[in-house]
C-alpha positions as CSV (number, residue, x, y, z in Angstrom):
1,X,115.5,94.6,110.0
2,X,114.8,91.9,107.4
3,X,113.1,93.0,104.2
4,X,110.8,90.9,102.0
5,X,110.1,92.2,98.5
6,X,107.2,90.7,96.5
7,X,103.6,90.9,95.6
8,X,100.9,90.2,98.3
9,X,98.8,87.9,96.2
10,X,101.8,85.7,95.0
11,X,101.6,82.2,96.5
12,X,105.4,82.0,97.0
13,X,105.4,85.3,98.8
14,X,102.5,84.2,101.0
15,X,104.4,81.0,102.0
16,X,107.6,83.0,102.8
17,X,105.6,85.4,105.0
18,X,103.9,82.5,106.8
19,X,107.3,81.0,107.7
20,X,108.5,84.4,109.0
21,X,105.4,84.9,111.0
22,X,105.4,81.3,112.4
23,X,109.0,81.9,113.6
24,X,108.0,85.4,115.0
25,X,110.7,87.1,112.9
26,X,110.2,90.8,112.3
27,X,110.3,92.0,108.7
28,X,109.3,94.9,106.5
29,X,107.3,93.9,103.5
30,X,107.7,95.9,100.3
31,X,105.1,95.4,97.6
32,X,107.1,96.0,94.4
33,X,104.0,96.6,92.4
34,X,103.3,99.7,94.5
35,X,106.9,100.5,95.3
36,X,109.1,99.1,92.6
37,X,112.8,98.8,93.2
38,X,115.1,101.3,91.5
39,X,117.5,100.4,88.7
40,X,120.3,100.8,91.2
41,X,118.7,98.3,93.6
42,X,118.1,95.8,90.9
43,X,121.6,96.3,89.7
44,X,122.9,95.6,93.2
45,X,120.9,92.3,93.3
46,X,122.2,91.3,89.9
47,X,125.8,91.9,91.1
48,X,125.2,89.8,94.2
49,X,123.5,86.8,92.6
50,X,123.4,87.2,88.8
51,X,120.8,88.1,86.3
52,X,119.7,84.4,85.9
53,X,118.6,84.4,89.5
54,X,116.9,87.9,89.5
55,X,115.0,87.7,86.2
56,X,112.0,85.5,86.3
57,X,112.0,83.8,82.9
58,X,109.2,81.4,83.9
59,X,106.6,84.0,84.7
60,X,103.7,85.3,82.7
61,X,105.1,88.8,82.2
62,X,108.2,87.4,80.6
63,X,106.1,85.3,78.2
64,X,103.7,88.1,77.5
65,X,106.5,90.5,76.6
66,X,108.1,87.8,74.5
67,X,111.5,88.5,76.0
68,X,112.8,85.0,75.1
69,X,112.9,86.1,71.5
70,X,114.8,89.4,72.2
71,X,118.5,89.7,72.6
72,X,118.6,92.2,75.5
73,X,121.7,93.6,77.1
74,X,122.0,93.5,80.9
75,X,121.1,97.1,81.2
76,X,118.0,96.6,79.0
77,X,117.0,93.7,81.2
78,X,117.3,95.8,84.3
79,X,115.3,98.6,82.7
80,X,112.6,96.1,81.8
81,X,112.5,94.9,85.4
82,X,112.1,98.6,86.5
83,X,109.2,99.0,84.1
84,X,107.7,95.6,84.8
85,X,108.5,94.6,88.4
86,X,106.7,91.3,88.0
87,X,109.8,90.2,85.9
88,X,111.7,90.0,89.2
89,X,111.7,86.6,90.8
90,X,109.9,86.6,94.1
91,X,109.9,86.7,97.0
92,X,113.2,88.5,97.7
93,X,114.5,88.1,101.2
94,X,117.2,90.6,102.3
95,X,118.8,89.5,105.5
96,X,121.9,91.3,106.8
97,X,124.1,91.7,103.7
98,X,122.7,88.6,101.9
99,X,119.8,88.4,99.4
100,X,117.7,85.3,98.5
101,X,115.3,84.9,95.6
102,X,112.4,82.6,95.4
103,X,110.9,80.5,98.1
104,X,112.3,77.2,99.3
105,X,111.1,76.2,102.7
106,X,114.2,74.2,103.5
107,X,116.5,77.1,102.5
108,X,114.4,79.5,104.7
109,X,114.8,77.2,107.7
110,X,118.6,77.2,107.2
111,X,119.0,81.0,106.8
112,X,116.5,82.0,109.5
């Protein structure tokens, strides 16, 4: 079963879910404010796509924590994402063995 990780009130997440529903694709939604991913899960995503894809450097949380000015190790970045899940780019779509970050309608059409 396909998994979608995100936050219900995020516009990108809403758009992604609309596409899935329009195509009648079954999925499980995981609100990572309520059920944050583990360090192991985040680490797996980072291994698959890289920290630059997983870490949301354009978001409010990143700016508020002033992470741009800090020289954090990879482990420290993963720990920060565990503590502050909104640092993770969203939505996250897990399909089969692949994982996709962010919403791009054209990309969703291709992978679905």
